[in-house]
Backbone bond lengths (Angstrom), bond angles and torsions (degrees), N, CA, C in turn:
res aa  C-N    CA-C-N  psi(-1)  N-CA   C-N-CA  omega(-1)  CA-C   N-CA-C  phi
1 M - - - 1.464 - - 1.533 109.32 -
2 T 1.337 117.06 -47.03 1.476 121.60 -179.02 1.534 109.60 -62.11
3 Y 1.364 114.97 -41.28 1.460 118.61 179.35 1.533 111.21 -61.78
4 T 1.304 117.53 -40.72 1.479 123.05 -179.70 1.530 110.42 -63.34
5 I 1.320 116.78 -44.31 1.451 120.71 179.20 1.526 110.00 -64.46
6 F 1.324 117.01 -41.22 1.465 121.16 177.03 1.524 111.03 -62.39
7 A 1.325 116.93 -46.86 1.467 121.07 -179.04 1.524 111.78 -62.46
8 V 1.337 115.90 -42.37 1.472 120.46 178.59 1.530 109.37 -64.68
9 S 1.322 117.29 -41.29 1.472 121.52 178.89 1.520 111.11 -61.19
10 V 1.332 116.32 -44.46 1.457 120.42 178.68 1.518 110.83 -61.60
11 L 1.333 116.80 -43.70 1.465 120.35 178.98 1.514 112.05 -63.28
12 V 1.309 117.44 -39.92 1.466 121.98 179.00 1.535 109.46 -65.08
13 V 1.324 117.00 -47.56 1.470 119.98 179.31 1.538 110.16 -62.79
14 A 1.326 117.73 -42.78 1.468 120.60 179.02 1.525 110.46 -63.31
15 G 1.308 116.71 -40.77 1.468 120.35 177.98 1.519 112.21 -64.26
16 L 1.301 117.08 -43.48 1.465 120.50 177.08 1.515 111.60 -64.44
17 A 1.323 117.26 -40.62 1.455 120.60 178.48 1.528 110.13 -64.08
18 W 1.327 116.34 -43.38 1.462 119.62 177.24 1.530 110.49 -61.26
19 W 1.310 118.73 -46.77 1.460 122.30 179.86 1.538 109.70 -59.87
20 Y 1.331 117.07 -45.94 1.447 119.52 178.96 1.523 112.20 -60.02
21 W 1.334 116.62 -44.44 1.458 121.81 -178.54 1.515 110.64 -63.62
22 Q 1.334 117.89 -41.71 1.442 121.78 -176.78 1.543 114.12 -75.49
23 R 1.312 115.98 -29.38 1.474 117.47 -176.11 1.508 113.76 -65.73
24 G 1.322 118.48 -22.56 1.461 120.78 179.57 1.507 113.30 -85.46
25 A 1.320 116.80 -4.02 1.473 120.48 -174.36 1.528 110.23 -65.98
26 H 1.310 114.77 137.89 1.459 123.64 176.43 1.520 106.67 -96.13
27 P 1.324 118.32 131.92 1.470 118.77 -179.05 1.516 111.10 -66.31
28 M 1.311 116.45 147.76 1.438 123.44 178.11 1.543 108.76 -70.88
29 P 1.330 117.57 117.56 1.451 118.21 175.64 1.528 111.12 -62.35
30 E 1.316 116.57 133.71 1.459 121.74 -178.28 1.538 111.71 -52.57
31 M 1.334 116.04 -40.81 1.466 121.35 -175.73 1.524 113.38 -67.95
32 L 1.341 118.32 -12.49 1.457 121.36 -178.42 1.516 113.23 -107.54
33 K 1.295 116.72 7.07 1.472 119.97 -179.97 1.544 110.51 -72.48
34 P 1.315 116.25 146.47 1.460 119.92 176.05 1.533 111.74 -52.35
35 G 1.314 115.16 139.13 1.458 121.02 -177.94 1.530 113.39 98.96
36 K 1.335 115.35 -17.95 1.470 120.76 179.54 1.522 109.80 -84.89
37 P 1.330 118.33 152.36 1.465 120.15 172.37 1.533 109.51 -70.46
38 M 1.333 115.04 142.24 1.450 118.74 179.09 1.515 107.95 -63.42
39 P 1.338 118.44 123.91 1.463 120.17 177.76 1.522 111.88 -61.84
40 L 1.294 116.16 145.11 1.457 120.30 177.63 1.527 109.28 -80.67
41 F 1.325 115.70 144.63 1.442 121.54 175.34 1.524 108.98 -152.27
42 I 1.315 114.53 162.99 1.466 120.09 179.43 1.517 107.62 -115.16
43 A 1.343 114.85 131.79 1.466 121.56 179.56 1.519 107.23 -129.26
44 T 1.320 115.21 -178.06 1.462 121.88 174.92 1.538 106.92 -117.36
45 N 1.337 115.51 130.31 1.476 116.79 -179.59 1.525 110.14 -85.68
46 E 1.321 115.70 -176.20 1.451 120.42 -175.38 1.525 113.77 -66.88
47 D 1.335 117.20 -18.98 1.451 121.83 176.92 1.527 112.41 -88.94
48 G 1.330 116.76 3.87 1.442 121.56 179.82 1.522 113.10 81.74
49 E 1.325 117.74 10.77 1.467 121.67 -178.88 1.532 109.35 -92.71
50 R 1.333 114.71 143.14 1.462 119.89 175.83 1.512 108.51 -76.40
51 I 1.317 116.20 131.70 1.441 121.77 -179.80 1.542 109.88 -130.20
52 D 1.290 114.27 151.13 1.464 122.73 179.76 1.533 107.59 -102.42
53 S 1.301 117.08 138.00 1.476 120.34 -176.52 1.537 111.64 -64.58
54 S 1.322 117.78 -13.61 1.467 119.46 178.19 1.520 111.64 -63.76
55 I 1.333 118.69 -15.37 1.462 120.08 178.18 1.521 111.90 -66.41
56 L 1.342 116.67 -12.30 1.453 120.52 177.98 1.536 112.26 -79.21
57 E 1.326 116.52 -19.30 1.479 118.95 -178.59 1.506 110.54 -62.06
58 G 1.320 114.95 142.72 1.459 120.59 179.46 1.526 110.87 104.14
59 A 1.295 118.20 -13.50 1.466 122.78 177.39 1.520 107.70 -145.34
60 P 1.325 115.90 146.95 1.480 117.30 175.16 1.506 110.33 -66.71
61 A 1.322 116.51 160.91 1.455 121.48 -179.95 1.517 110.69 -147.83
62 V 1.319 114.15 148.62 1.459 122.34 167.91 1.524 103.21 -111.39
63 I 1.319 115.37 117.70 1.475 121.42 -177.84 1.508 108.24 -115.89
64 L 1.336 114.95 123.72 1.483 120.26 -178.94 1.511 108.96 -119.59
65 F 1.306 115.69 124.56 1.443 122.16 174.38 1.524 105.47 -92.79
66 V 1.333 115.95 114.16 1.461 120.90 -176.53 1.506 111.21 -119.54
67 R 1.323 116.07 151.94 1.463 122.02 -174.51 1.529 112.30 -73.13
68 G 1.316 117.71 -29.34 1.461 121.91 178.68 1.512 111.79 138.07
69 S 1.305 116.77 170.75 1.460 121.93 -175.86 1.513 110.53 -69.90
70 W 1.331 119.94 -16.15 1.444 122.12 178.14 1.550 111.43 -73.32
71 C 1.349 116.54 -15.44 1.449 121.49 -178.07 1.523 109.45 -89.85
72 P 1.329 119.24 116.47 1.465 119.77 -178.34 1.537 112.72 -63.98
73 F 1.335 118.14 -27.17 1.448 120.72 179.74 1.523 110.84 -74.25
74 C 1.324 117.44 -34.41 1.454 122.21 175.29 1.531 109.87 -68.75
75 S 1.327 116.25 -43.27 1.454 120.03 178.63 1.525 111.54 -61.53
76 A 1.337 115.45 -39.51 1.488 119.64 177.31 1.515 110.27 -66.40
77 Q 1.343 116.70 -36.26 1.443 120.49 178.67 1.556 110.81 -63.18
78 V 1.329 115.24 -44.02 1.465 119.44 177.35 1.527 109.40 -60.59
79 K 1.313 116.00 -47.01 1.456 120.70 -179.47 1.528 111.25 -58.27
80 N 1.327 116.60 -45.34 1.453 120.27 -179.11 1.534 111.52 -66.03
81 L 1.315 117.79 -35.02 1.451 119.88 -179.35 1.541 112.31 -72.59
82 T 1.315 118.33 -21.29 1.468 120.38 -179.35 1.518 110.21 -62.09
83 K 1.327 117.63 -29.54 1.454 120.30 179.54 1.527 112.05 -68.83
84 Y 1.336 117.59 -19.65 1.439 123.09 -176.99 1.525 113.59 -113.31
85 Y 1.311 115.71 2.58 1.454 121.39 -176.46 1.529 111.60 -55.24
86 K 1.333 117.47 -47.87 1.459 120.98 -178.03 1.528 109.96 -63.39
87 D 1.332 118.40 -40.98 1.451 120.92 177.10 1.524 111.59 -60.58
88 I 1.322 116.46 -39.07 1.470 120.62 -179.68 1.514 110.69 -66.64
89 V 1.319 117.92 -50.28 1.469 119.87 -178.50 1.517 111.90 -70.31
90 D 1.334 118.35 -29.24 1.477 121.36 175.28 1.522 111.45 -63.27
91 L 1.322 117.75 -23.60 1.458 121.50 175.87 1.533 111.25 -86.25
92 G 1.311 116.51 5.97 1.457 121.78 177.40 1.525 112.75 79.48
93 A 1.305 117.30 17.85 1.457 122.38 -175.78 1.536 111.29 -96.53
94 R 1.310 114.34 157.38 1.461 121.58 172.28 1.507 107.53 -102.62
95 L 1.310 115.71 145.99 1.469 122.04 176.76 1.533 107.92 -115.09
96 V 1.339 114.48 111.22 1.472 121.51 -172.79 1.504 109.46 -119.21
97 F 1.337 115.45 127.82 1.461 121.96 171.09 1.508 108.27 -104.77
98 V 1.336 116.26 128.02 1.468 121.37 176.13 1.527 105.32 -109.49
99 T 1.313 116.02 122.82 1.472 121.52 -174.24 1.513 111.60 -134.35
100 P 1.319 118.40 142.18 1.455 119.82 175.54 1.510 113.93 -84.48
101 K 1.319 116.51 -0.56 1.438 119.56 -174.97 1.518 112.40 -106.63
102 P 1.293 118.26 164.26 1.478 120.76 -173.83 1.509 113.43 -50.23
103 L 1.318 115.50 130.31 1.458 121.34 -179.21 1.513 112.69 -61.16
104 E 1.315 116.31 -33.23 1.471 118.62 -176.85 1.516 110.81 -58.91
105 T 1.307 117.54 -45.90 1.464 119.22 -177.28 1.513 110.92 -72.47
106 T 1.332 117.31 -38.55 1.455 120.56 179.25 1.518 109.06 -65.97
107 R 1.319 116.09 -40.53 1.484 121.30 -179.43 1.530 110.09 -62.51
108 R 1.310 117.18 -36.16 1.468 119.58 179.74 1.520 111.06 -61.59
109 V 1.320 116.77 -34.06 1.475 120.76 178.68 1.531 108.39 -61.51
110 A 1.334 117.44 -48.83 1.468 120.49 178.88 1.526 112.35 -62.52
111 A 1.342 115.56 -39.71 1.468 120.89 179.25 1.532 109.82 -61.19
112 M 1.321 117.15 -38.26 1.476 119.85 178.41 1.493 111.17 -57.77
113 F 1.355 116.06 -35.00 1.451 120.17 -175.49 1.526 111.91 -97.62
114 D 1.348 117.43 2.78 1.448 123.94 174.79 1.533 112.77 57.62
115 V 1.336 116.52 51.24 1.459 122.03 175.78 1.531 107.98 -130.38
116 D 1.323 114.85 159.62 1.452 120.49 -175.18 1.526 111.34 -111.37
117 F 1.317 116.46 62.65 1.457 120.30 175.45 1.528 109.80 -70.12
118 E 1.295 116.58 158.88 1.451 120.92 171.43 1.540 106.74 -94.68
119 F 1.318 116.85 134.82 1.462 121.18 176.26 1.509 109.13 -118.12
120 W 1.317 115.53 126.12 1.457 121.57 176.81 1.513 107.69 -116.89
121 L 1.327 115.30 141.70 1.465 121.49 -176.67 1.500 112.29 -101.22
122 D 1.334 115.40 134.64 1.461 123.60 173.53 1.547 105.65 -121.92
123 E 1.319 114.16 64.65 1.478 121.39 -169.73 1.530 114.33 -56.59
124 D 1.316 116.51 -40.70 1.484 117.55 -177.62 1.539 112.43 -98.35
125 L 1.345 116.04 11.22 1.453 123.32 178.51 1.524 113.73 63.83
126 A 1.348 117.02 21.90 1.465 121.07 179.36 1.511 110.73 -64.06
127 I 1.349 117.60 -38.86 1.465 120.48 178.48 1.520 110.14 -66.76
128 A 1.326 116.44 -44.61 1.470 120.50 178.98 1.511 110.18 -58.24
129 R 1.327 116.98 -41.99 1.497 119.36 178.78 1.528 110.39 -66.04
130 A 1.323 116.49 -47.46 1.470 120.68 -176.63 1.531 112.04 -62.02
131 L 1.333 116.31 -35.88 1.478 120.35 -178.60 1.527 112.47 -93.08
132 Q 1.328 116.62 6.88 1.471 123.77 179.82 1.532 111.42 60.11
133 L 1.324 115.28 40.21 1.465 120.63 177.64 1.507 113.86 -114.39
134 L 1.302 117.67 15.18 1.467 121.36 -179.57 1.497 109.98 -69.71
135 H 1.348 115.66 128.63 1.459 120.56 176.09 1.522 106.43 -108.22
136 K 1.343 115.43 94.24 1.456 120.86 -179.55 1.521 109.85 -65.48
137 G 1.335 115.20 132.09 1.446 119.91 178.61 1.526 114.20 66.98
138 G 1.352 116.58 21.61 1.432 121.32 -174.36 1.529 115.25 -83.21
139 V 1.321 117.45 -8.43 1.455 119.92 178.73 1.536 107.76 -87.66
140 P 1.320 116.76 125.80 1.459 119.41 -175.83 1.529 114.81 -79.68
141 G 1.311 115.13 154.95 1.459 127.05 171.77 1.521 118.72 17.71
142 A 1.331 115.45 -114.08 1.454 121.42 -172.03 1.526 112.14 -65.43
143 Q 1.321 118.27 -21.63 1.467 121.12 179.10 1.520 112.55 -65.45
144 K 1.321 117.01 -22.09 1.466 120.90 -177.04 1.520 111.64 -62.97
145 D 1.331 117.85 -32.94 1.446 120.98 179.90 1.526 111.40 -58.66
146 Q 1.309 116.42 -39.90 1.458 120.08 -178.19 1.504 114.87 -92.35
147 Y 1.370 116.85 -33.17 1.443 119.96 -170.96 1.529 114.20 -114.16
148 G 1.310 119.68 0.47 1.451 120.70 -179.92 1.522 110.88 84.96
149 N 1.326 115.87 -174.84 1.454 121.29 -175.63 1.537 114.45 -88.84
150 D 1.337 115.50 -35.71 1.448 120.65 -169.91 1.526 111.54 -103.18
151 T 1.325 115.24 154.81 1.465 120.75 177.35 1.556 107.16 -147.75
152 V 1.291 116.16 -161.61 1.443 122.67 -178.86 1.555 109.13 -110.15
153 W 1.344 116.03 145.84 1.448 119.11 171.16 1.496 107.88 -69.81
154 A 1.307 117.86 126.89 1.477 120.92 177.96 1.526 107.82 -59.74
155 T 1.342 114.43 125.97 1.468 121.26 -174.91 1.524 109.30 -144.17
156 A 1.313 115.29 143.08 1.466 120.58 176.72 1.504 109.09 -121.48
157 L 1.316 117.01 135.15 1.460 122.81 176.53 1.513 109.44 -128.03
158 V 1.326 116.48 144.28 1.457 123.07 167.69 1.505 105.05 -117.55
159 V 1.314 115.31 124.31 1.450 122.66 -176.42 1.528 108.37 -119.74
160 D 1.316 117.93 134.21 1.470 118.88 -179.93 1.534 109.84 -83.00
161 A 1.329 116.39 177.86 1.451 122.38 -174.85 1.505 113.81 -63.47
162 S 1.359 116.82 -23.52 1.470 119.86 179.67 1.518 112.01 -84.85
163 G 1.352 117.24 -4.10 1.459 121.01 179.92 1.520 113.66 91.80
164 T 1.330 117.71 13.52 1.446 121.90 178.73 1.537 109.67 -93.97
165 I 1.328 114.96 133.09 1.476 120.48 177.24 1.509 108.28 -70.28
166 R 1.323 116.42 125.97 1.457 120.71 -179.87 1.525 112.79 -108.93
167 F 1.334 117.08 -17.06 1.452 121.29 -179.12 1.527 108.11 -154.97
168 T 1.333 115.65 137.33 1.462 120.31 175.53 1.525 108.94 -139.12
169 E 1.322 115.48 135.42 1.457 119.03 172.76 1.524 108.49 -139.61
170 L 1.334 115.23 117.31 1.462 120.36 173.02 1.530 108.11 -95.87
171 S 1.301 115.92 136.96 1.460 119.15 174.39 1.516 108.29 -67.89
172 K 1.312 116.00 131.86 1.447 119.74 176.37 1.534 111.12 -73.72
173 H 1.329 114.53 -33.94 1.453 122.87 179.93 1.505 107.13 -136.68
174 I 1.313 116.81 167.76 1.462 120.37 -176.33 1.524 112.66 -64.31
175 V 1.326 118.15 -20.10 1.465 119.81 -175.30 1.517 113.91 -86.35
176 D 1.298 119.70 -24.56 1.465 119.57 -174.43 1.510 112.18 -92.92
177 R 1.316 114.85 137.51 1.466 124.70 177.93 1.521 107.21 -137.89
178 P 1.348 117.34 153.17 1.457 117.89 -179.80 1.527 110.92 -67.11
179 N 1.287 114.48 146.83 1.474 120.89 175.65 1.538 107.27 -66.30
180 P 1.325 118.87 131.18 1.481 120.20 178.23 1.526 113.46 -54.34
181 K 1.341 116.90 -31.86 1.469 120.22 178.07 1.548 110.23 -65.23
182 T 1.329 116.39 -35.52 1.457 120.58 177.52 1.528 109.88 -64.82
183 L 1.320 116.03 -43.81 1.489 120.01 178.34 1.532 109.78 -63.04
184 L 1.310 117.90 -41.71 1.461 121.72 -179.79 1.516 110.67 -64.57
185 R 1.344 118.61 -41.28 1.471 121.64 177.86 1.526 109.27 -61.84
186 A 1.338 116.69 -45.23 1.458 120.82 -179.75 1.538 111.07 -62.78
187 L 1.339 115.45 -38.49 1.452 119.77 179.01 1.520 110.88 -68.13
188 R 1.332 117.20 -41.95 1.480 118.57 176.70 1.510 112.11 -61.47
189 A 1.349 116.69 -39.08 1.474 120.12 176.86 1.546 110.76 -64.79
190 A 1.320 116.14 -35.68 1.491 120.70 -178.75 1.512 110.93 -73.66
191 T 1.313 118.48 -21.93 1.459 121.20 -178.15 1.534 113.04 -103.03
192 A 1.335 115.94 -1.32 1.489 119.61 -177.33 1.521 110.02 -75.13
Protein backbone atom coordinates (compact mmCIF):
# COMPACT_ATOMS: atom_id res chain seq x y z
CA MET A 1 0.00 0.00 0.00
CA THR A 2 2.80 2.43 0.94
CA TYR A 3 4.64 1.60 -2.28
CA THR A 4 1.50 2.33 -4.33
CA ILE A 5 1.01 5.71 -2.66
CA PHE A 6 4.68 6.55 -3.26
CA ALA A 7 4.50 5.48 -6.92
CA VAL A 8 1.32 7.50 -7.51
CA SER A 9 2.90 10.52 -5.79
CA VAL A 10 5.98 10.27 -8.00
CA LEU A 11 3.81 10.05 -11.12
CA VAL A 12 1.74 13.06 -10.06
CA VAL A 13 4.86 15.14 -9.33
CA ALA A 14 6.45 14.06 -12.63
CA GLY A 15 3.26 14.92 -14.50
CA LEU A 16 3.05 18.35 -12.89
CA ALA A 17 6.73 19.00 -13.63
CA TRP A 18 6.22 17.98 -17.25
CA TRP A 19 3.13 20.21 -17.56
CA TYR A 20 4.99 23.16 -16.01
CA TRP A 21 7.99 22.66 -18.31
CA GLN A 22 5.83 22.40 -21.44
CA ARG A 23 3.53 25.31 -20.71
CA GLY A 24 6.34 27.83 -21.17
CA ALA A 25 7.19 26.53 -24.63
CA HIS A 26 7.07 29.03 -27.47
CA PRO A 27 5.71 27.60 -30.71
CA MET A 28 8.15 27.25 -33.59
CA PRO A 29 7.44 29.99 -36.13
CA GLU A 30 6.68 28.40 -39.50
CA MET A 31 9.13 30.76 -41.24
CA LEU A 32 12.05 29.49 -39.13
CA LYS A 33 11.59 25.77 -39.70
CA PRO A 34 14.42 23.85 -41.37
CA GLY A 35 14.11 23.90 -45.15
CA LYS A 36 12.70 27.43 -45.23
CA PRO A 37 14.68 30.36 -46.63
CA MET A 38 16.15 32.58 -43.95
CA PRO A 39 13.81 35.58 -43.64
CA LEU A 40 15.40 38.91 -44.45
CA PHE A 41 15.69 41.49 -41.70
CA ILE A 42 17.53 44.71 -41.01
CA ALA A 43 19.75 45.12 -37.96
CA THR A 44 22.44 47.51 -36.78
CA ASN A 45 26.03 46.31 -36.70
CA GLU A 46 28.67 47.19 -34.13
CA ASP A 47 29.67 50.27 -36.11
CA GLY A 48 26.11 51.61 -35.90
CA GLU A 49 25.44 50.89 -39.59
CA ARG A 50 22.18 49.40 -40.79
CA ILE A 51 22.75 46.02 -42.39
CA ASP A 52 20.54 43.59 -44.22
CA SER A 53 20.69 39.90 -43.28
CA SER A 54 21.13 39.06 -46.97
CA ILE A 55 24.84 39.82 -46.47
CA LEU A 56 25.05 36.36 -44.92
CA GLU A 57 24.27 34.65 -48.22
CA GLY A 58 27.22 32.92 -49.82
CA ALA A 59 28.57 31.50 -46.57
CA PRO A 60 27.02 29.33 -43.89
CA ALA A 61 26.12 31.00 -40.62
CA VAL A 62 25.22 30.22 -37.04
CA ILE A 63 22.76 32.89 -35.92
CA LEU A 64 21.86 33.17 -32.26
CA PHE A 65 19.11 35.41 -30.96
CA VAL A 66 20.11 36.21 -27.38
CA ARG A 67 18.38 38.19 -24.67
CA GLY A 68 21.44 40.23 -23.73
CA SER A 69 24.48 40.24 -21.48
CA TRP A 70 22.22 40.77 -18.44
CA CYS A 71 20.95 37.19 -18.92
CA PRO A 72 23.24 34.67 -17.17
CA PHE A 73 22.04 31.88 -19.48
CA CYS A 74 22.95 33.91 -22.58
CA SER A 75 26.35 34.74 -21.10
CA ALA A 76 26.91 31.04 -20.41
CA GLN A 77 25.90 30.27 -23.99
CA VAL A 78 28.49 32.72 -25.32
CA LYS A 79 31.11 31.23 -23.02
CA ASN A 80 30.29 27.68 -24.13
CA LEU A 81 30.45 28.63 -27.80
CA THR A 82 33.93 30.12 -27.44
CA LYS A 83 35.28 26.58 -27.17
CA TYR A 84 33.89 25.85 -30.65
CA TYR A 85 34.49 29.21 -32.30
CA LYS A 86 37.56 28.04 -34.24
CA ASP A 87 35.69 24.94 -35.47
CA ILE A 88 32.83 27.14 -36.67
CA VAL A 89 35.00 29.63 -38.57
CA ASP A 90 37.18 26.80 -39.95
CA LEU A 91 34.02 25.57 -41.70
CA GLY A 92 33.79 28.98 -43.38
CA ALA A 93 30.82 30.04 -41.27
CA ARG A 94 29.96 33.31 -39.61
CA LEU A 95 28.83 33.40 -36.00
CA VAL A 96 26.26 36.15 -35.46
CA PHE A 97 24.53 37.15 -32.24
CA VAL A 98 21.37 39.22 -32.61
CA THR A 99 20.49 41.02 -29.38
CA PRO A 100 17.96 43.65 -28.37
CA LYS A 101 20.29 45.04 -25.76
CA PRO A 102 23.17 47.49 -26.04
CA LEU A 103 25.98 46.17 -28.17
CA GLU A 104 28.62 47.63 -25.89
CA THR A 105 27.71 45.38 -22.99
CA THR A 106 27.18 42.31 -25.16
CA ARG A 107 30.48 42.98 -26.92
CA ARG A 108 32.27 43.06 -23.58
CA VAL A 109 31.15 39.49 -22.96
CA ALA A 110 32.82 38.33 -26.20
CA ALA A 111 35.92 40.39 -25.42
CA MET A 112 36.21 38.61 -22.06
CA PHE A 113 36.45 35.33 -23.94
CA ASP A 114 38.73 36.73 -26.69
CA VAL A 115 36.61 35.78 -29.69
CA ASP A 116 35.44 37.80 -32.65
CA PHE A 117 31.71 37.14 -32.85
CA GLU A 118 29.51 39.44 -34.88
CA PHE A 119 26.90 41.30 -32.84
CA TRP A 120 23.83 42.78 -34.47
CA LEU A 121 21.39 44.99 -32.62
CA ASP A 122 17.60 44.67 -32.67
CA GLU A 123 17.07 47.60 -30.33
CA ASP A 124 13.34 48.07 -30.84
CA LEU A 125 12.67 44.31 -31.14
CA ALA A 126 11.42 44.76 -34.73
CA ILE A 127 13.31 41.63 -35.83
CA ALA A 128 11.94 39.63 -32.89
CA ARG A 129 8.41 40.71 -33.83
CA ALA A 130 8.88 40.00 -37.54
CA LEU A 131 10.31 36.53 -36.86
CA GLN A 132 7.67 35.80 -34.19
CA LEU A 133 10.34 35.53 -31.48
CA LEU A 134 9.09 38.28 -29.18
CA HIS A 135 9.06 37.22 -25.53
CA LYS A 136 6.54 39.56 -23.93
CA GLY A 137 7.34 40.25 -20.30
CA GLY A 138 10.50 38.15 -20.60
CA VAL A 139 12.80 40.56 -18.78
CA PRO A 140 12.92 39.65 -15.08
CA GLY A 141 12.45 41.85 -12.01
CA ALA A 142 15.01 44.59 -11.50
CA GLN A 143 16.35 44.24 -15.05
CA LYS A 144 13.11 45.80 -16.36
CA ASP A 145 14.17 49.25 -15.18
CA GLN A 146 17.14 49.24 -17.53
CA TYR A 147 16.04 46.91 -20.33
CA GLY A 148 12.25 47.21 -20.53
CA ASN A 149 9.68 44.43 -20.26
CA ASP A 150 10.08 42.52 -23.49
CA THR A 151 12.96 40.60 -25.03
CA VAL A 152 13.58 37.88 -27.60
CA TRP A 153 13.07 34.13 -27.24
CA ALA A 154 16.54 32.62 -27.23
CA THR A 155 16.84 30.89 -30.60
CA ALA A 156 19.63 29.23 -32.57
CA LEU A 157 19.69 28.86 -36.35
CA VAL A 158 22.13 27.20 -38.70
CA VAL A 159 21.82 28.53 -42.23
CA ASP A 160 23.63 27.12 -45.24
CA ALA A 161 25.46 29.16 -47.89
CA SER A 162 22.34 29.34 -50.08
CA GLY A 163 20.37 30.99 -47.26
CA THR A 164 18.31 27.92 -46.34
CA ILE A 165 17.68 27.20 -42.67
CA ARG A 166 19.12 23.80 -41.85
CA PHE A 167 18.62 23.72 -38.07
CA THR A 168 16.44 25.63 -35.61
CA GLU A 169 16.19 25.38 -31.86
CA LEU A 170 13.99 27.64 -29.76
CA SER A 171 14.57 27.61 -26.04
CA LYS A 172 11.49 26.30 -24.31
CA HIS A 173 12.45 28.20 -21.18
CA ILE A 174 15.02 30.85 -20.41
CA VAL A 175 17.46 28.30 -19.01
CA ASP A 176 17.84 25.93 -21.95
CA ARG A 177 20.18 26.59 -24.86
CA PRO A 178 21.39 24.25 -27.60
CA ASN A 179 24.53 22.32 -26.93
CA PRO A 180 27.38 23.86 -28.98
CA LYS A 181 28.23 20.36 -30.24
CA THR A 182 24.70 20.11 -31.66
CA LEU A 183 25.17 23.41 -33.50
CA LEU A 184 28.54 22.25 -34.82
CA ARG A 185 27.04 18.95 -36.08
CA ALA A 186 24.25 20.88 -37.83
CA LEU A 187 26.80 23.25 -39.35
CA ARG A 188 28.96 20.37 -40.60
CA ALA A 189 25.86 18.81 -42.21
CA ALA A 190 25.01 22.18 -43.82
CA THR A 191 28.51 22.51 -45.28
CA ALA A 192 28.88 18.89 -46.46
